[in-house]
C-alpha positions in Angstrom: 0.0 0.0 0.0 1.4 3.4 -1.0 2.0 6.3 1.5 -0.9 8.3 0.1 -3.3 5.3 0.4 -2.2 4.8 4.0 -2.8 8.5 4.7 -6.3 8.4 3.1 -7.2 5.3 5.0 -6.1 6.8 8.3 -8.2 9.9 7.8 -11.2 7.9 6.6 -10.9 5.9 9.9 -11.0 9.2 11.8 -14.1 10.3 9.9 -15.8 7.0 10.5 -15.1 7.5 14.3 -16.7 11.0 14.1 -13.4 12.9 14.5 -14.5 15.3 11.7 -12.6 18.4 12.6 -9.3 16.7 13.2 -9.6 14.7 9.9 -10.5 17.9 8.0 -7.5 19.9 9.4 -5.0 17.0 8.8 -6.2 16.5 5.2 -5.7 20.3 4.6 -2.2 20.2 6.0 -1.1 17.1 4.1 -2.6 18.4 0.8 -0.9 21.8 1.3 2.4 19.9 1.6 1.9 18.2 -1.7 0.8 21.5 -3.3 4.1 23.1 -2.2 5.9 20.3 -4.0 3.7 20.8 -7.1 2.7 17.2 -6.7 -0.8 17.7 -8.1 -1.9 14.0 -8.4 -1.1 13.4 -4.7 -2.9 16.5 -3.6 -5.8 15.6 -5.8 -6.1 12.0 -4.3 -5.9 13.3 -0.7 -8.5 16.0 -1.3 -10.9 14.0 -3.4 -11.1 11.0 -1.1 -11.2 13.2 2.0 -13.9 15.4 0.7 -16.0 12.5 -0.4 -15.7 10.8 3.0 -16.7 14.0 4.8 -19.6 14.7 2.5 -20.9 11.1 2.9 -20.7 11.6 6.6 -23.0 14.7 6.3 -20.2 17.1 6.9 -21.1 19.6 4.2 -19.0 22.5 5.5 -15.8 20.6 5.9 -16.3 18.5 2.8 -17.2 21.6 0.8 -14.0 23.3 2.0 -11.9 20.4 0.7 -13.9 20.5 -2.6 -13.0 24.2 -3.1 -9.3 23.4 -2.2 -9.4 20.7 -4.9 -10.5 23.2 -7.5 -7.7 25.5 -6.4 -5.3 22.5 -7.0 -6.8 21.9 -10.5 -6.4 25.6 -11.3 -2.8 25.9 -10.1 -1.9 22.6 -11.7 -3.6 23.6 -14.9 -5.6 20.4 -14.9 -8.0 20.6 -17.9 -11.6 19.4 -17.8 -11.6 15.8 -19.0 -13.5 12.7 -18.1 -11.2 12.1 -15.0 -11.2 15.6 -13.5 -14.8 16.3 -14.3 -15.8 12.8 -13.0 -14.2 13.6 -9.6 -15.9 17.0 -9.3 -19.3 15.8 -10.4 -19.1 12.8 -8.0 -18.4 15.3 -5.2 -21.2 17.7 -6.3 -23.7 14.9 -6.2 -22.5 13.9 -2.7 -23.3 17.3 -1.1 -26.0 17.1 1.6 -29.2 18.8 0.6 -29.3 22.6 1.3 -25.6 22.8 2.1 -24.7 26.5 1.5 -21.1 25.6 0.3 -22.5 23.8 -2.7 -23.5 26.9 -4.7 -19.9 28.3 -4.3 -18.5 24.9 -5.4 -20.8 24.9 -8.5 -19.8 28.5 -9.4 -16.1 27.8 -9.0 -16.3 24.5 -10.9 -18.0 26.3 -13.8 -15.3 29.1 -13.7 -12.5 26.5 -13.7 -14.0 24.7 -16.7 -14.4 28.0 -18.5 -10.8 29.0 -17.8 -9.1 25.7 -18.7 -11.7 24.0 -21.0 -13.0 24.6 -24.5 -16.4 26.2 -23.5 -16.2 29.9 -22.6 -19.5 29.7 -20.7 -18.4 26.6 -18.8 -18.5 22.9 -19.4 -22.0 21.6 -20.5 -21.8 18.4 -18.4 -21.1 20.5 -15.3 -24.0 22.8 -16.1 -26.4 19.9 -16.7 -25.6 18.2 -13.4 -25.8 21.5 -11.5 -29.1 22.4 -13.2 -30.6 19.0 -12.5 -29.6 19.2 -8.8 -31.2 22.7 -8.6 -34.3 21.4 -10.3 -34.5 18.5 -7.8 -34.3 21.1 -5.0 -37.1 23.1 -6.6 -34.8 26.1 -7.2 -36.0 27.0 -10.7 -34.0 30.2 -11.3 -30.6 28.6 -10.7 -31.8 25.4 -12.5 -32.7 27.4 -15.6 -29.4 29.3 -15.6 -27.4 26.1 -15.8 -29.7 23.9 -18.0 -29.7 26.5 -20.7 -26.0 26.0 -21.0 -26.2 22.2 -20.5 -26.1 19.1 -22.7 -28.5 17.5 -25.2 -30.3 16.0 -22.2 -30.9 19.4 -20.5 -34.0 20.4 -22.5 -36.0 17.5 -21.1 -35.0 18.3 -17.5 -35.9 22.0 -18.2 -39.3 21.1 -19.8 -40.2 19.0 -16.8 -39.2 21.8 -14.4 -41.1 24.5 -16.3 -44.2 22.4 -16.7 -44.3 21.5 -13.0 -43.8 25.2 -12.2 -46.6 26.1 -14.6 -49.0 23.6 -13.1 -49.0 25.5 -9.8 -50.1 28.6 -11.8 -53.2 29.6 -13.8 -53.8 27.8 -17.1 -53.4 30.9 -19.2 -49.8 31.4 -18.0 -48.5 28.3 -20.0 -46.7 30.5 -22.6 -44.7 32.3 -20.0 -43.1 29.1 -18.8 -42.6 27.9 -22.3 -40.8 31.1 -23.2 -38.4 30.6 -20.3 -36.9 27.7 -22.3 -37.4 28.7 -25.9 -36.1 32.3 -25.8 -32.9 31.7 -23.8 -32.0 28.6 -25.9 -32.4 30.7 -29.1 -30.3 33.5 -27.7 -27.5 31.0 -26.8 -27.6 29.8 -30.5 -29.1 26.4 -29.6 -32.0 26.0 -32.0 -32.1 22.2 -31.6 -32.5 22.5 -27.8 -35.2 25.1 -28.2 -37.1 22.8 -30.5 -36.7 19.8 -28.2 -37.7 21.8 -25.2 -40.8 23.2 -26.9 -41.9 19.8 -28.2 -41.6 18.2 -24.8 -43.3 21.1 -23.0 -46.3 21.3 -25.4 -46.6 17.5 -25.4 -47.3 17.8 -21.7 -49.6 20.8 -22.3 -51.6 18.9 -24.9 -52.5 16.2 -22.3 -54.4 18.8 -20.2 -58.2 18.3 -20.8 -59.1 22.0 -20.4 -56.7 23.2 -23.1 -58.0 22.8 -26.7 -55.5 21.7 -29.3 -55.8 21.6 -33.1 -53.4 19.7 -35.3 -52.2 21.7 -38.3 -50.1 19.8 -40.7 -48.4 20.9 -43.9 -46.0 19.0 -46.2 -43.1 20.7 -44.4 -44.1 20.4 -40.8 -46.7 19.5 -38.2 -47.8 22.2 -35.8 -50.2 22.1 -32.9 -52.4 25.2 -32.6 -53.8 26.3 -29.2 -56.8 28.6 -29.9 -56.8 29.8 -26.2 -53.1 30.3 -25.9 -51.9 32.6 -28.8 -48.4 33.1 -27.4 -47.8 29.3 -27.5 -48.6 29.5 -31.2 -46.2 32.5 -31.5 -43.4 30.5 -30.0 -44.0 27.6 -32.3 -44.1 29.8 -35.3 -41.0 31.7 -34.1 -39.0 28.4 -34.1 -40.2 27.6 -37.7 -39.3 31.1 -38.8 -35.8 30.8 -37.3 -35.3 27.5 -39.2 -36.4 29.3 -42.4 -34.2 32.3 -41.7 -36.5 34.8 -43.5 -36.3 38.3 -42.0 -39.6 39.5 -43.6 -41.4 36.5 -42.0 -39.9 37.3 -38.6 -41.0 41.0 -38.8 -44.5 39.9 -39.9 -44.8 37.4 -37.0 -43.7 40.0 -34.4 -46.1 42.5 -35.8 -49.0 40.1 -35.8 -48.5 39.1 -32.1 -47.1 42.4 -30.8 -50.2 43.3 -28.8 -50.1 39.9 -27.0 -46.6 40.3 -25.6 -46.1 44.1 -25.2 -46.2 43.9 -21.4 -44.2 40.7 -21.0 -40.7 42.0 -21.4 -40.0 39.8 -24.4 -38.9 42.6 -26.7 -35.2 42.7 -25.8 -34.9 38.9 -26.3 -36.7 39.1 -29.7 -34.4 42.0 -30.8 -31.4 39.8 -30.0 -33.0 36.9 -31.9 -33.7 39.3 -34.8 -30.0 40.3 -35.0 -28.6 36.8 -34.5 -30.8 34.9 -37.0 -32.1 37.5 -39.4 -29.4 40.2 -39.5 -31.8 42.9 -38.2 -29.7 45.4 -36.3 -30.7 46.3 -32.8 -31.5 50.0 -32.6 -28.7 51.8 -30.8 -29.6 53.9 -27.8 -27.1 56.7 -28.0 -26.5 60.4 -28.1 -26.5 61.4 -31.8 -24.1 64.3 -31.2 -21.6 62.1 -29.3 -21.9 59.4 -32.0 -21.1 62.0 -34.7 -18.1 63.3 -32.7 -16.9 59.7 -32.2 -17.1 59.0 -35.9 -15.1 62.2 -36.7 -12.4 61.4 -34.1 -12.1 57.9 -35.5 -11.7 59.2 -39.1 -15.3 59.2 -40.3 -16.0 55.7 -39.3 -13.4 54.1 -41.6 -11.0 53.4 -38.8 -13.5 52.8 -36.1 -13.5 49.6 -34.2 -16.4 47.4 -35.2 -19.0 46.7 -32.5 -19.1 43.1 -31.5 -21.8 42.0 -33.9 -23.3 38.6 -33.1 -22.9 36.3 -36.0 -26.0 34.4 -37.0 -25.6 30.7 -36.2 -26.6 28.2 -38.9 -30.3 27.8 -39.0 -30.2 24.1 -38.2 -27.9 21.4 -36.9 -27.1 23.2 -33.7 -26.6 21.3 -30.5 
């Protein structure tokens, strides 16, 4: 048995005996020694095993502290998000006791680490999916949404279940509001496939409600369910079809036709972003005309000015 294995076994014995504080402190000291030697694998083993044992013993604060320390080791050691490193972090994340305050910090720092050292600027989708699922299980919809929107191909199903159960506690006419909480953010993050999957799953559940009338409307190109009593559900379905077709004139017509229905819902900013991303419709700039003119003059009449960060339109289909 190696020295590290003996150390881990000794501390696990202390935890089993209820000596939580002593085990926690010794694990920190031993891990710090390996960090000073830049022995990242040894520090990782000590912290992972120790944190897991403490979390399983219900010691969320001490276990969570070692989880944060492990992330610090990953950052200093420039450990990239791969199946091994992510697997350890997600195992620990799932082991947190319910309602442990340290968990949110651990989630946020895990996302930040994966963003810094991984290939996804907004954070690793697997991490977002697990975090979002845990928040959904805890009936914490706002945090669940934030992560599931940036998750994996499985996230739209989790989000659809969450939004529908949230809607069921509300009045029947509010169904479009909860549908929009998935459709619009998925479109803004460039994930048309997820937006379509979420909408299909959400409306499938909606169609099973006996008090909501549904009409099937099929064409050669697509099938569409129409909800006579829920015009904004129809709007969201047509919006998804319009994004797939990529026709700006159709998008303008759709917005104009339903404008009176969503004028007080705060959807305009999201729809402006969708218009710019998918149809090349520039968002009107809120600026001071005189300052804009002076800015252009100082930058050589606009020829040498830096381009504003225009959002490139993603392809109309095949997004994940």
